[in-house]
C-alpha positions, 0 to 999 in steps of 0.5 A, spaced: 453 854 132 451 860 128 459 862 127 461 854 125 456 854 120 458 859 115 466 858 116 465 853 110 473 851 109 474 849 117 467 844 116 470 843 110 477 840 112 473 837 119 469 833 114 475 831 110 479 829 116 473 824 118 472 821 112 479 820 111 480 817 118 474 812 116 477 810 110 474 813 105 476 814 097 478 821 096 474 822 090 468 823 095 469 829 096 463 833 095 466 841 094 466 844 087 468 850 089 476 849 089 478 852 096 473 849 099 475 842 096 483 844 098 481 844 105 477 837 104 483 834 101 487 837 106 483 834 112 482 827 108 490 827 108 491 828 115 486 823 116 489 817 113 495 819 116 492 819 122 489 813 120 496 809 118 499 811 124 494 807 129 489 813 131 482 811 129 477 809 136 479 811 142 486 814 141 485 818 136 479 822 139 483 828 141 484 829 134 476 830 133 472 836 134 465 837 135 461 838 129 
């Protein structure tokens, strides 16, 4: 668990994915650092794409990692 908390890039991607798949706006990105913001936006884009493809709820549960 400590390793996960230290890896802010993958954590930013996961949080962005969750925001994207739930339909939230990309304007809510909490990161000011360019690297973390880029990973968050990549996750958000993938989440939005999955939402548009219908992978929400039970059909998309295999894509979400436990935080």
